[in-house]
N, C-alpha and C positions, 0 to 999 in steps of 0.2 A: 275541327282543332280551331284554335284561335293564330289565326296566323300576325306578327306585328313586321313592323318598321326600324330599322336601325339606323340609328346618325354616323358621321363620320368624326374618326376624333383621329388620336395617333397611329390605336391602331388597326387603321386603313390602310397608312402608309406602311406600317411593318409586316402590314401581311403578303401586302405586291415587293418590298423587297424579300421580306422569304423565300416567294414562288422562286421568284429571278434567281437567287442561289440557288434552292435547291434544279431549281430547272438546268442551271448551270452544273450544276456536281455530276450529275447524270449525265450533264452531255459529257465532258469532259471523262467520266470513267468507261461511256460508251457501252452503257448497262437500262435498261429499261427498268418500268416503275414497279411495272407487277412484279410475281415472287419467285419467276426462272424458275432455274435449278436446286436455288435451295427453297422453296417453295414443295419442288420435286419429292425431293431427298425427305420434309417432312413427312408429307402424305404419307411416303412409303414407308417411313417408320409409324407415324399414329394409326391408321388402317392396319398396315401388318401386324400392329400390337394388338389393335383391335380383334382381329379374325385368327391373330392365334389364341388371346386371352380366352374367346370363345368355345373354341376347338378343345380346347386345353378346359376349360369347365363342363362343356358336356361329356369329358370324359372321366372325369373327377371321381374318384371311390371312397375319401373321407371325405367328411363333410364340411370340416375346419379348413381343411383345402380349398375345397367346392367356397366357403362361402369368402377366403382370402383373392381365389382368380377372378370374383366376381367382381369384387368392389375395384380389382385394379380393372378390371372389363370396363366399370361405370369411370372411373377416372382416366380409362383413354377415349372412352367416348366423348365427355368431355375435353379432352386437349383437342382429339376435332374439332371441336365449337367453338373454342380458343383461337389455332390457329388455323383453320382451314375456310369452316363459317362464315368466320368474321369478315374476312376477309373477299372469300368469294361473293359477301352479300355486297363486297363497294364494288365486286369489280376489278379486282385488282391480286386472284389466287393465281391464275395464269393468264394468258393474254386473250385469250377466247373471251368473248360475251357471254357466246353457249354454251361450254364447257364453264366460265364461273357459274350459271343461274343453275349446273345439273350436281355441280358440283356442294353450290350453296343448299339446294332443294337434297339432297341426297344425306350429307350429312346433317343438318340441321333435324330433318323431319326422322333422321339415325335415331334420337333423343324423345320421339315420341309428342314433339311438340311441331305447331305450326311455324312452316319458314314462312308465309307469306304475311302471315300477319307483324310476325316480328322484321321482315326485311325488307318489307315498303316500311311498315311504321320508326325501327329504328333509322334509316336515311331522313326519313322526312319530318321528322318529329323530334329524336331525340337530338339526332347532328342540328337541326337548325336553330331549334331553341331551347338550346340545354338548360334546366334546373329552371326552365319557365312553367308555373302553372298553367293549367288549358291549354297549355301548347306541347311540353314536353310531355309522353306518351309513358316517357317511367318515372314520372312525381305522380305517388298513389295518395291515393285520399283514402284509409283503411281506418275506422273505428280505433284499431288497437294501436296503433302507429298518428305522433305527431309527427311530422318531416318538415313542414315548412311555415316559417309565422305565423299565416293568416288563416292556419287553421284550427279548429275550436281546440281548447285544452280543458279538457277530462280531467280527473283527479287521478287515475291510475295510469296517465302517461309519469306522473314523476318513477314512476319505478321502469320505463319503457327499454331503459340503459341495462336493467338487469332482466329484464324477461327478453330482450331481443335477441340473446345468442339459443336461445330453445324454440323462439317462431322458428329464426333463422332454417334450423333444422327443417321445416317444413316446406320452404319455400320453392324447390324441385321439384317436388310431390307435388301442391297446390299448383303450380305451374302445369304439372302434365292432367291433374284431372279436375281443375275447377278454372283457370284463369282463362285458357282456349274456351275451354264447352262451353261456359255460363255467356261469353259471343255471341252462341248459336242463338241466347235469348237476351240480347244487348242490354247483358248484364256488366260490369266489371268495375272491380275498386279504383282502376286508374280514371285519372282526370278526362281524360275522351274517351270518347265512347265509337268501338269500329263496326261497321258494318261489312256483312262476313259476304264476296259474291255467291251463289248457290255453290258454283265447284268447287272453289276453295273450303265451305262447309262438309262439303262430302266428304271432298283430300282429309280435312280434318281429321275428322271420326274416324277412316281408312285406316292413317297412318299410327295413330293411337291405337286402337285392334292387333295393327301389325309390331307396331311397340312388346304389347304386352304378350301377341305372340312369342314370339323368340327370346323376349326376357322373362317369362313367369309361362307359359304354355310349354313350348319345346323342352326347358328342364325339369319341368312338372312329368310331362312324359318319358323324359329318357329316363331321370335318373333315380338312385333309385332311398332317397333320404325321405320324399315326400310332401305336400304343399306346404309344411307349418315351415319348413327348409329354406325355401324357395322364396317363401311369400316373406318370412325372414329378413331372408337377402335383399327383395326385395326392397321392403322399407328402408333399408339398413345402409342401400346403397344411394337411398337417394337421400336418405340424410345426412351423410356423405359426403356427395356431390354438392349439394346445397353448401356446405362450412366454405368448402373451397371456390364454389361459385359467387357467395357474398362476400365472401375473404378479400377472395382478387376484388372483385366488381364495384363492390358497394363502397368502400376505402374511397374512390374517385370523386365520389360527385356527392355523398353524405357527408359531410364534415364540416367543422367549422373552420377550416383556412378556407372553404370557398362561398361565396356569394351564389342568395336568388332573388335573380331580378325580378323585375314588377312593368306592370303596363302602366303608360302616363296618360293622362286624358288625349292626350293626342294616339294612340295605340301605340306607342313606339316604346322601346327601352333604350333610353339615356344614354346607352352606349354604341361600340361597334360592333358585326360581328364575331370580328375576332377577339377582342378587348372583352367579349362574353368569354369564349373559349379559353381565355389564359385564366380570367377569375372566377370559371365556376368547374375547374378541374386542379385537382392533384396529384402530381406524380410521386410514386415510391421506384427507390430501388433501379434509378434510370441507371446504373454505369451494368447490371447483372444481366451478363449472356445468360444464364441458369432461366430468369426471369424473364428475358424476354425469346428464348424459345419453349420453354414451357406454357405460357400467358397469352403469346402469339402478341405480345406486343401492349396489350390491354395496361400493362405499370405505365405505361408514356404515352397517357389519356389526352393531355393536352397538348401532345406531339398531333396525335394521332386526328381527332378532331379539328382542326386543323388545316392536314394535308392525307384523309382518307380513303385520297386518290392513290397515294401511295401503300404497298404491300409494307410488314411490318417487319422484314426480314433486312428491313433497309435500315432501320430505328436506327440503333447505333451507329452508324455510319452517316447518319444524317445530324445527330443530335447535338454534336459540336454546332455546325452552322444553328441550329435552333439558338441555342443560349448566344451564342453571340450575338445573334437579329435581337435577342430580347435584351440582349445590358445594349447595344446601340440605341433605342428608341426606349429604354431606361422603365422597360414593361419588366414587373419579376415574374418569373418560373417559379411556382412553386412545387418543388422535389425535395421529397424527407426520404426517411428512413420507412419500410413497412411500418415498424413498431411505432413509430409518431404519426403514421397515415391511420395506423387503426384506434391509436388514443383519439384523436380528432375526432375521428367518428363516432365514438362511444360518448366524449364532451359535448357531441351534436345533440345527442338525443338524451343527455341527462338536460341540458341547456332548453333543448326543449320541451321539456318535459317538467321543467321549471318555469319558464317566466310565459307573460302575458303575449297576447300578440304585438301589443302597440312598443316592448321594451325591448324588439328583433327584429332581422331580419333590414330589408332596405326600405329607407325613409325617400319618398318624392319630392325633388327639388324643387328649385322654381330654373333651374340653366342645369346644375350638372347633380349625379346622383351621391346622394350620399348613405353611410353604410354605417349603420351603427354598431358595435360589439355583441355580440349575441356568444 
């Protein structure tokens, strides 16, 4: 991972004042920054829903009812990831560091994906160097997509905004079958390569076997429908989960509303870290209690990137402070409807498929960074 330096600008003072005002808010309210009672209630709801749906699935007598319950069970697992895994990864689901680690490992591995890889690199890479190629683990180098202005343009990229939704259907299955397992052989489409410690490599394989056991093996053994129904439900569940996952998260950073910073000759990004966070995220449906409850605050991505030490259950309470501080420092806060964010996502894919590298993305300046329209 390429580590880069940031410079001071008005975002530095903005971030300092934002933290001061947020700290004062929590002090005056007399509440902690972790999830507290609200998070405990959410964990009861989501883990309880998963347990009930899994039990109901095993007692299904109608194959179509089984399929419906199976999909709802998959959605419950994804909502656990959004609401519990993510907060626990940042150490704010509960007050105890130990139980945050337990909750994160349990809830993330429940999805069949490796908690170590995602947890470490999400915090150290994605949050630290958002949208910077070679430093942000979430930046892809996949031949079927052109996601960055400096990536090679191929003839078929002009159609990527059309075929992207089809490929998105395989996002979750690809993660489960290939993305983690290929790390064992040091193969990845990411721009950062990861070396797994031996114990984590063993856990990666064991938890995937466990996931296949409870999602496929046990239903095949217990239910009378036959393996084809269970395997079909498994694949359909991953396609469904993929659409929800990419639809919720992909629009935040892959958008023509955000920037992709570049590193200058001094190995610097010519802006402050807080300013980078404001320029690399777009938020949607920011007033929606339903989105906050279901998505775990992922729709308030800029706020989360700046304040990851605060549980998402508090986001709607502190959002007015965030907006006001942005206005005070004349920093644009990008908040749109979900429909607008989705359009922006596909506009970006289309423009990345149409333009040559020199026509889009960040342009290095001599003192300030300039941004061309893409």
